[in-house]
DSSP file (Angstrom, degrees, kcal/mol; ACC not computed):
  #  RESIDUE AA STRUCTURE BP1 BP2  ACC     N-H-->O    O-->H-N    N-H-->O    O-->H-N    TCO  KAPPA ALPHA  PHI   PSI    X-CA   Y-CA   Z-CA
    1    1 A M     >        0   0    0      0, 0.0     4,-2.6     0, 0.0     5,-0.2   0.000 360.0 360.0 360.0 -31.1   13.1  -14.8   -0.7
    2    2 A E  H  >  +     0   0    0      2,-0.2     4,-2.4     1,-0.2     5,-0.2   0.920 360.0  48.5 -61.9 -43.7   10.4  -16.9   -2.3
    3    3 A L  H  > S+     0   0    0      1,-0.2     4,-2.5     2,-0.2     5,-0.2   0.928 111.0  50.9 -62.0 -44.8    9.8  -14.3   -5.0
    4    4 A Y  H  > S+     0   0    0      1,-0.2     4,-2.6     2,-0.2    -2,-0.2   0.928 111.2  48.1 -57.2 -47.3   13.5  -14.1   -5.7
    5    5 A D  H  X S+     0   0    0     -4,-2.6     4,-2.8     2,-0.2    -1,-0.2   0.893 110.1  51.5 -63.2 -41.0   13.8  -17.8   -6.0
    6    6 A I  H  X S+     0   0    0     -4,-2.4     4,-1.4     2,-0.2    -1,-0.2   0.943 112.7  45.4 -61.4 -47.4   10.8  -18.1   -8.3
    7    7 A L  H  <>S+     0   0    0     -4,-2.5     5,-2.0     1,-0.2    -2,-0.2   0.922 114.2  48.9 -62.5 -44.2   12.3  -15.4  -10.7
    8    8 A L  H ><5S+     0   0    0     -4,-2.6     3,-1.8     1,-0.2    -2,-0.2   0.920 108.9  52.2 -63.1 -44.7   15.7  -17.0  -10.6
    9    9 A R  H 3<5S+     0   0    0     -4,-2.8    -1,-0.2     1,-0.3    -2,-0.2   0.797 104.2  58.5 -62.4 -27.8   14.3  -20.5  -11.4
   10   10 A R  T 3<5S-     0   0    0     -4,-1.4    -1,-0.3    -5,-0.2    -2,-0.2   0.443 123.8-104.3 -84.5   2.2   12.5  -19.0  -14.3
   11   11 A G  T < 5 +     0   0    0     -3,-1.8    -3,-0.2     1,-0.3    -2,-0.1   0.596  67.7 148.0  94.1  11.4   15.8  -17.9  -15.8
   12   12 A Y      < -     0   0    0     -5,-2.0    -1,-0.3     1,-0.1    -2,-0.0  -0.541  56.3 -96.0 -78.5 148.2   15.7  -14.1  -15.1
   13   13 A P     >  -     0   0    0      0, 0.0     4,-2.3     0, 0.0     3,-0.4  -0.275  29.6-118.2 -64.3 147.8   19.1  -12.5  -14.5
   14   14 A E  H  > S+     0   0    0      1,-0.2     4,-2.8     2,-0.2     5,-0.2   0.880 112.4  54.4 -55.0 -44.5   20.2  -12.1  -10.8
   15   15 A P  H  > S+     0   0    0      0, 0.0     4,-2.2     0, 0.0    -1,-0.2   0.891 110.1  48.3 -60.2 -36.4   20.4   -8.2  -11.0
   16   16 A F  H  > S+     0   0    0     -3,-0.4     4,-2.4     2,-0.2    -2,-0.2   0.937 111.6  48.8 -66.1 -46.7   16.8   -8.2  -12.3
   17   17 A C  H  X S+     0   0    0     -4,-2.3     4,-2.5     1,-0.2     5,-0.2   0.901 110.7  52.4 -59.3 -41.6   15.6  -10.5   -9.5
   18   18 A D  H  X S+     0   0    0     -4,-2.8     4,-2.4    -5,-0.2    -1,-0.2   0.933 110.1  47.2 -59.4 -47.5   17.4   -8.3   -7.0
   19   19 A E  H  X S+     0   0    0     -4,-2.2     4,-1.8     2,-0.2    -2,-0.2   0.909 112.5  48.7 -64.5 -42.3   15.7   -5.2   -8.2
   20   20 A I  H  X S+     0   0    0     -4,-2.4     4,-2.4     1,-0.2    -1,-0.2   0.948 115.5  43.3 -62.8 -48.1   12.2   -6.7   -8.3
   21   21 A T  H  < S+     0   0    0     -4,-2.5    -2,-0.2     1,-0.2    -1,-0.2   0.811 109.9  56.8 -72.4 -28.4   12.6   -8.1   -4.7
   22   22 A K  H  < S+     0   0    0     -4,-2.4     3,-0.4    -5,-0.2    -1,-0.2   0.891 114.5  39.5 -64.7 -38.0   14.1   -4.9   -3.4
   23   23 A N  H  < S+     0   0    0     -4,-1.8     2,-1.0     1,-0.2    -2,-0.2   0.842 115.8  49.8 -81.2 -34.6   11.1   -3.0   -4.5
   24   24 A L  S  < S+     0   0    0     -4,-2.4    -1,-0.2    -5,-0.2   -21,-0.1  -0.551  72.7 144.9-101.0  67.1    8.5   -5.6   -3.6
   25   25 A N        +     0   0    0     -2,-1.0     2,-0.3    -3,-0.4    -1,-0.2   0.213  42.5  78.6 -98.6  14.0    9.9   -6.0   -0.1
   26   26 A T  S  > S-     0   0    0      1,-0.1     4,-2.7    -3,-0.1     5,-0.3  -0.842  84.5-117.2-115.2 159.8    6.7   -6.6    1.9
   27   27 A D  H  > S+     0   0    0     -2,-0.3     4,-2.8     1,-0.2     5,-0.2   0.917 114.8  52.2 -57.8 -42.6    4.7   -9.8    2.1
   28   28 A W  H  > S+     0   0    0      2,-0.2     4,-1.9     1,-0.2    -1,-0.2   0.934 113.5  41.0 -62.3 -48.3    1.7   -8.1    0.5
   29   29 A T  H  > S+     0   0    0      2,-0.2     4,-2.0     1,-0.2    -1,-0.2   0.907 116.5  49.3 -69.5 -40.4    3.6   -6.8   -2.5
   30   30 A A  H  X S+     0   0    0     -4,-2.7     4,-2.7     1,-0.2    -2,-0.2   0.922 111.2  49.8 -64.3 -42.9    5.7  -10.0   -3.0
   31   31 A Q  H  X S+     0   0    0     -4,-2.8     4,-2.5    -5,-0.3    -1,-0.2   0.868 107.5  54.9 -65.3 -35.3    2.5  -12.2   -2.8
   32   32 A R  H  X S+     0   0    0     -4,-1.9     4,-2.1    -5,-0.2    -1,-0.2   0.932 111.4  44.4 -60.9 -44.3    0.8  -10.0   -5.4
   33   33 A M  H  X S+     0   0    0     -4,-2.0     4,-2.9     2,-0.2    -2,-0.2   0.909 111.7  52.2 -68.2 -41.3    3.7  -10.5   -7.8
   34   34 A I  H  X S+     0   0    0     -4,-2.7     4,-1.7     1,-0.2    -1,-0.2   0.913 110.0  50.0 -60.6 -41.6    3.8  -14.3   -7.0
   35   35 A G  H  < S+     0   0    0     -4,-2.5     4,-0.4     2,-0.2    -1,-0.2   0.909 111.4  48.5 -61.3 -42.4    0.1  -14.5   -7.8
   36   36 A Y  H >< S+     0   0    0     -4,-2.1     3,-1.3     1,-0.2    -2,-0.2   0.930 111.6  49.3 -62.4 -46.5    0.6  -12.6  -11.0
   37   37 A L  H >< S+     0   0    0     -4,-2.9     3,-1.9     1,-0.3    -1,-0.2   0.788  96.6  71.4 -65.5 -27.6    3.5  -14.9  -12.0
   38   38 A S  T 3< S+     0   0    0     -4,-1.7    -1,-0.3     1,-0.3    -2,-0.2   0.690  92.2  58.5 -65.3 -16.4    1.5  -18.0  -11.3
   39   39 A H  T <  S+     0   0    0     -3,-1.3     2,-0.3    -4,-0.4    -1,-0.3   0.541 107.6  49.7 -87.7  -7.2   -0.6  -17.4  -14.3
   40   40 A Y    <   -     0   0    0     -3,-1.9     3,-0.2    -4,-0.2    -1,-0.0  -0.942  60.3-151.2-135.0 151.6    2.3  -17.4  -16.8
   41   41 A K  S    S-     0   0    0     -2,-0.3     2,-0.3     1,-0.3    -1,-0.1   0.901  88.7  -1.7 -84.0 -47.7    5.3  -19.7  -17.5
   42   42 A K        -     0   0    0    -31,-0.0    -1,-0.3     2,-0.0   -31,-0.0  -0.970  66.8-174.6-149.3 127.7    7.6  -17.0  -18.8
   43   43 A L        -     0   0    0     -2,-0.3     2,-0.1    -3,-0.2    -3,-0.0  -0.876  36.1 -98.2-118.6 152.3    7.0  -13.2  -19.2
   44   44 A P    >>  -     0   0    0      0, 0.0     4,-1.6     0, 0.0     3,-0.7  -0.405  36.2-117.7 -62.2 148.3    9.2  -10.6  -20.8
   45   45 A M  H 3> S+     0   0    0      1,-0.2     4,-2.7     2,-0.2     5,-0.2   0.852 113.8  61.7 -57.2 -34.8   11.1   -8.6  -18.1
   46   46 A E  H 3> S+     0   0    0      1,-0.2     4,-2.5     2,-0.2    -1,-0.2   0.876 102.4  50.1 -61.8 -37.4    9.3   -5.5  -19.2
   47   47 A E  H <> S+     0   0    0     -3,-0.7     4,-2.2     2,-0.2    -1,-0.2   0.883 110.9  48.7 -69.5 -37.1    6.0   -7.0  -18.3
   48   48 A I  H  X S+     0   0    0     -4,-1.6     4,-2.5     2,-0.2    -2,-0.2   0.917 112.1  49.3 -66.6 -42.5    7.2   -8.0  -14.8
   49   49 A A  H  X S+     0   0    0     -4,-2.7     4,-2.2     2,-0.2    -2,-0.2   0.908 110.6  50.6 -62.7 -41.5    8.6   -4.5  -14.3
   50   50 A D  H  X S+     0   0    0     -4,-2.5     4,-2.1     2,-0.2    -2,-0.2   0.910 111.1  48.4 -61.7 -42.5    5.3   -3.0  -15.4
   51   51 A E  H  X S+     0   0    0     -4,-2.2     4,-2.6     2,-0.2    -2,-0.2   0.892 108.3  54.6 -65.9 -38.8    3.4   -5.2  -12.9
   52   52 A M  H  X S+     0   0    0     -4,-2.5     4,-2.5     1,-0.2    -2,-0.2   0.928 109.3  47.8 -58.2 -45.4    5.9   -4.3  -10.2
   53   53 A L  H  X S+     0   0    0     -4,-2.2     4,-2.3     1,-0.2    -1,-0.2   0.883 111.2  50.7 -64.6 -38.2    5.1   -0.6  -10.8
   54   54 A A  H  X S+     0   0    0     -4,-2.1     4,-2.4     2,-0.2    -1,-0.2   0.907 110.8  48.9 -65.3 -41.2    1.4   -1.3  -10.8
   55   55 A I  H  X S+     0   0    0     -4,-2.6     4,-2.6     2,-0.2    -2,-0.2   0.925 112.3  48.0 -63.9 -44.7    1.7   -3.2   -7.5
   56   56 A L  H  X S+     0   0    0     -4,-2.5     4,-2.6     1,-0.2    -2,-0.2   0.883 110.4  52.3 -64.3 -38.1    3.7   -0.3   -5.9
   57   57 A N  H  X S+     0   0    0     -4,-2.3     4,-2.4     2,-0.2    -1,-0.2   0.921 110.2  48.2 -62.6 -44.1    1.2    2.2   -7.2
   58   58 A D  H  X S+     0   0    0     -4,-2.4     4,-2.6     2,-0.2     5,-0.2   0.929 111.7  50.1 -60.8 -45.7   -1.7    0.2   -5.6
   59   59 A R  H  X S+     0   0    0     -4,-2.6     4,-2.6     1,-0.2    -2,-0.2   0.923 111.9  47.3 -59.7 -44.8    0.3    0.0   -2.3
   60   60 A N  H  X S+     0   0    0     -4,-2.6     4,-2.5     1,-0.2    -1,-0.2   0.884 111.6  50.9 -65.2 -38.1    1.0    3.7   -2.3
   61   61 A R  H  X S+     0   0    0     -4,-2.4     4,-2.3     2,-0.2    -2,-0.2   0.916 112.0  46.7 -65.4 -42.7   -2.7    4.5   -3.1
   62   62 A I  H  X S+     0   0    0     -4,-2.6     4,-2.3     2,-0.2    -2,-0.2   0.912 112.6  49.6 -65.5 -43.1   -3.9    2.3   -0.3
   63   63 A M  H  X S+     0   0    0     -4,-2.6     4,-2.2    -5,-0.2    -2,-0.2   0.915 111.8  48.6 -62.3 -42.6   -1.4    3.8    2.2
   64   64 A R  H  X S+     0   0    0     -4,-2.5     4,-2.6     2,-0.2    -1,-0.2   0.900 109.5  52.9 -63.8 -41.0   -2.5    7.3    1.1
   65   65 A K  H  X S+     0   0    0     -4,-2.3     4,-2.4     1,-0.2    -2,-0.2   0.916 109.6  48.4 -60.7 -43.7   -6.1    6.3    1.6
   66   66 A H  H  X S+     0   0    0     -4,-2.3     4,-2.3     2,-0.2    -1,-0.2   0.895 110.7  51.2 -64.6 -39.9   -5.4    5.1    5.1
   67   67 A E  H  X S+     0   0    0     -4,-2.2     4,-2.5     2,-0.2    -2,-0.2   0.922 111.7  47.1 -61.8 -44.0   -3.5    8.3    5.9
   68   68 A L  H  X S+     0   0    0     -4,-2.6     4,-2.6     2,-0.2    -2,-0.2   0.882 110.6  52.0 -66.6 -38.0   -6.4   10.4    4.7
   69   69 A E  H  X S+     0   0    0     -4,-2.4     4,-2.3     2,-0.2    -1,-0.2   0.909 111.1  47.9 -63.5 -41.3   -8.9    8.3    6.7
   70   70 A E  H  X S+     0   0    0     -4,-2.3     4,-2.3     2,-0.2    -2,-0.2   0.916 112.4  48.4 -65.6 -43.5   -6.8    8.8    9.8
   71   71 A T  H  X S+     0   0    0     -4,-2.5     4,-2.4     1,-0.2    -2,-0.2   0.916 111.9  50.1 -61.8 -42.9   -6.6   12.5    9.2
   72   72 A N  H  X S+     0   0    0     -4,-2.6     4,-2.6     2,-0.2    -2,-0.2   0.894 109.1  51.7 -63.0 -40.8  -10.3   12.7    8.6
   73   73 A A  H  X S+     0   0    0     -4,-2.3     4,-2.2     2,-0.2    -1,-0.2   0.918 110.9  47.5 -63.2 -43.7  -11.0   10.8   11.9
   74   74 A R  H  X S+     0   0    0     -4,-2.3     4,-2.3     2,-0.2    -2,-0.2   0.902 111.8  50.8 -64.2 -40.2   -8.8   13.2   13.9
   75   75 A W  H  X S+     0   0    0     -4,-2.4     4,-2.7     2,-0.2    -2,-0.2   0.922 110.2  49.2 -62.5 -44.5  -10.5   16.1   12.3
   76   76 A N  H  X S+     0   0    0     -4,-2.6     4,-2.7     2,-0.2    -1,-0.2   0.893 109.5  52.1 -62.9 -39.9  -14.0   14.7   13.1
   77   77 A E  H  X S+     0   0    0     -4,-2.2     4,-2.6     2,-0.2    -1,-0.2   0.925 110.3  49.1 -60.4 -44.5  -12.9   14.1   16.7
   78   78 A Y  H  X S+     0   0    0     -4,-2.3     4,-2.9     2,-0.2    -2,-0.2   0.942 112.0  47.7 -60.0 -48.4  -11.8   17.8   16.9
   79   79 A L  H  X S+     0   0    0     -4,-2.7     4,-2.7     1,-0.2    -2,-0.2   0.900 112.2  49.8 -62.5 -40.3  -15.0   19.0   15.5
   80   80 A N  H  X S+     0   0    0     -4,-2.7     4,-2.3     2,-0.2    -1,-0.2   0.916 112.6  47.0 -64.0 -43.0  -17.1   16.8   17.8
   81   81 A R  H  X S+     0   0    0     -4,-2.6     4,-2.7     2,-0.2    -2,-0.2   0.928 113.7  48.4 -61.8 -45.4  -15.0   18.1   20.8
   82   82 A K  H  X S+     0   0    0     -4,-2.9     4,-2.8     1,-0.2    -2,-0.2   0.913 111.1  50.2 -62.4 -43.1  -15.4   21.7   19.7
   83   83 A S  H  X S+     0   0    0     -4,-2.7     4,-2.4    -5,-0.2    -1,-0.2   0.903 111.6  48.1 -62.5 -42.3  -19.2   21.2   19.2
   84   84 A Q  H  X S+     0   0    0     -4,-2.3     4,-2.6     2,-0.2    -2,-0.2   0.901 112.3  49.1 -65.8 -40.8  -19.5   19.7   22.7
   85   85 A E  H  X S+     0   0    0     -4,-2.7     4,-2.8     2,-0.2    -2,-0.2   0.925 112.6  47.6 -63.4 -44.2  -17.5   22.6   24.2
   86   86 A D  H  X S+     0   0    0     -4,-2.8     4,-2.4     2,-0.2    -2,-0.2   0.903 112.7  49.1 -63.1 -40.9  -19.6   25.2   22.4
   87   87 A S  H  X S+     0   0    0     -4,-2.4     4,-2.0     2,-0.2    -2,-0.2   0.907 112.0  48.6 -64.4 -42.4  -22.8   23.4   23.5
   88   88 A H  H  X S+     0   0    0     -4,-2.6     4,-2.2     2,-0.2    -2,-0.2   0.918 112.5  48.2 -64.5 -44.6  -21.6   23.3   27.1
   89   89 A E  H  X S+     0   0    0     -4,-2.8     4,-2.1     1,-0.2    -2,-0.2   0.887 110.2  52.6 -62.8 -39.1  -20.6   27.0   27.0
   90   90 A S  H  X S+     0   0    0     -4,-2.4     4,-1.5     2,-0.2    -1,-0.2   0.888 109.0  49.5 -64.5 -40.2  -24.0   27.9   25.5
   91   91 A T  H  X S+     0   0    0     -4,-2.0     4,-0.7     1,-0.2    -2,-0.2   0.906 111.8  48.2 -66.3 -42.6  -25.8   26.0   28.3
   92   92 A E  H >< S+     0   0    0     -4,-2.2     3,-0.7     1,-0.2    -2,-0.2   0.868 107.7  56.0 -66.4 -35.5  -23.7   27.8   30.9
   93   93 A Y  H 3< S+     0   0    0     -4,-2.1    -1,-0.2     1,-0.2    -2,-0.2   0.867 103.5  54.6 -64.8 -36.7  -24.4   31.2   29.3
   94   94 A R  H 3<        0   0    0     -4,-1.5    -1,-0.2     1,-0.3    -2,-0.2   0.695 360.0 360.0 -72.3 -18.3  -28.2   30.6   29.5
   95   95 A R    <<        0   0    0     -3,-0.7    -1,-0.3    -4,-0.7    -2,-0.2   0.495 360.0 360.0 -73.6 360.0  -28.1   30.0   33.3
């Protein structure tokens, strides 16, 4: 709501404020935009929309990175388990 109020107080139309806040609907994304806006008194709507897209792109990139890290961790766990099983089987075979 804070982002919406800031945009509205700066004179942007309500439908524009609605769209920006609908898309930047997490604390992290809203705070990024609030930080961006704090450096300027009034920006063209196009620049705010461009920044919104950049923020969403960053968020998606970070989310994808976390997904890949989680997948990599599960894969490594699998390989470690498999390696231990193979090692255990190899030890039993030698007996």
